[in-house]
LUMMI-778897 format. One record per residue (C-alpha): residue in one letter; x, y, z. Coordinates in steps of 0.02 Angstrom, whole numbers, padded with zeros to 5 digits, always signed. Last residue first. Example, Ala and Ser with C-alpha at 12.3 -4.5 7.8 and 13.67 -1.06 7.14 Angstrom:
REM LUMMI-778897
S+00684-00053+00357
A+00615-00225+00390
REM end
This chain:
REM LUMMI-778897
X+01275-00342-01730
X+01423-00218-01639
X+01599-00246-01715
X+01724-00161-01610
X+01902-00066-01636
X+02034-00065-01491
X+02162+00041-01422
X+02279-00026-01319
X+02406+00061-01182
X+02521-00020-01086
X+02706+00057-00966
X+02624+00187-00942
X+02738+00353-00930
X+02656+00472-00942
X+02612+00461-01122
X+02690+00314-01172
X+02891+00282-01235
X+03012+00202-01341
X+02861+00053-01411
X+02873-00146-01415
X+02705-00149-01518
X+02593-00314-01511
X+02479-00346-01622
X+02283-00436-01619
X+02159-00519-01715
X+02003-00558-01587
X+01999-00713-01505
X+01879-00843-01522
X+01881-00890-01402
X+01867-00819-01226
X+01921-00650-01190
X+01962-00511-00991
X+02066-00664-00905
X+02138-00717-01017
X+02200-00537-01093
X+02281-00555-00911
X+02387-00691-00948
X+02431-00633-01147
X+02489-00459-01056
X+02606-00566-00948
X+02680-00651-01102
X+02712-00486-01176
X+02793-00412-01039
X+02956-00448-01106
X+02928-00301-01234
X+02968-00182-01108
X+02901-00014-01179
X+02721-00117-01239
X+02569-00059-01354
X+02434-00168-01389
X+02317-00166-01540
X+02157-00243-01528
X+02049-00325-01689
X+01906-00402-01697
X+01805-00338-01521
X+01610-00390-01509
X+01672-00524-01368
X+01743-00380-01248
X+01595-00313-01255
X+01458-00179-01360
X+01340-00034-01320
X+01440+00071-01343
X+01475+00128-01170
X+01508-00048-01138
X+01643-00053-01255
X+01704+00118-01161
X+01691+00017-00977
X+01756-00126-01046
X+01918-00038-01128
X+01954+00068-00973
X+01948-00120-00893
X+02059-00192-00991
X+02201-00021-00958
X+02161-00047-00770
X+02202-00237-00786
X+02376-00188-00864
X+02434-00052-00773
X+02367-00178-00607
X+02495-00313-00706
X+02626-00176-00726
X+02646-00111-00574
X+02558+00068-00484
X+02373+00143-00580
X+02424+00292-00664
X+02312+00437-00609
X+02167+00524-00687
X+02073+00510-00500
X+01928+00417-00525
X+01985+00347-00702
X+02119+00248-00647
X+02239+00289-00801
X+02297+00130-00865
X+02305+00208-01022
X+02176+00201-01140
X+02206+00201-01348
X+02055+00282-01438
X+01938+00168-01499
X+01867+00130-01650
X+01660+00048-01638
X+01570-00020-01823
X+01405-00021-01816
X+01390+00109-01928
X+01518+00238-01900
X+01562+00221-01696
X+01662+00331-01626
X+01783+00313-01461
X+01888+00391-01323
X+01861+00560-01398
X+02004+00661-01468
X+02091+00823-01467
X+02179+00811-01320
X+02159+00702-01126
X+02013+00612-01162
X+01925+00555-00973
X+01987+00418-00907
X+01840+00265-00932
X+01698+00251-00817
X+01624+00455-00871
X+01592+00344-01048
X+01626+00425-01164
X+01542+00392-01342
X+01531+00500-01497
X+01420+00458-01654
X+01470+00478-01832
X+01324+00473-01945
X+01359+00373-02118
REM end
């Protein structure tokens, strides 16, 4: 099976030894996205704005892979403060329709660059 590197200039460039996503067959494995503005590579301010930016970054990578949020089958959300869980659900509702993907929300001590939220996803593109 071949692997294809997925890259979008509408999402932040990788800041380490990883790809934005890898497509293997019809499955796309998206790397974690933090709320970096892809133009400035700086974090956006405020939890809601950070959550929106992460979804926008994921959307850009999904589209570069030839998919959309409808193709996401698994979403992992990492939060430095689980009290923001309700806000994540609210923002997620703007981006997803039923059937929703399988999901995990995990509390973590810290995220890169001091971000409050990070997400990664798996897509299956028919």
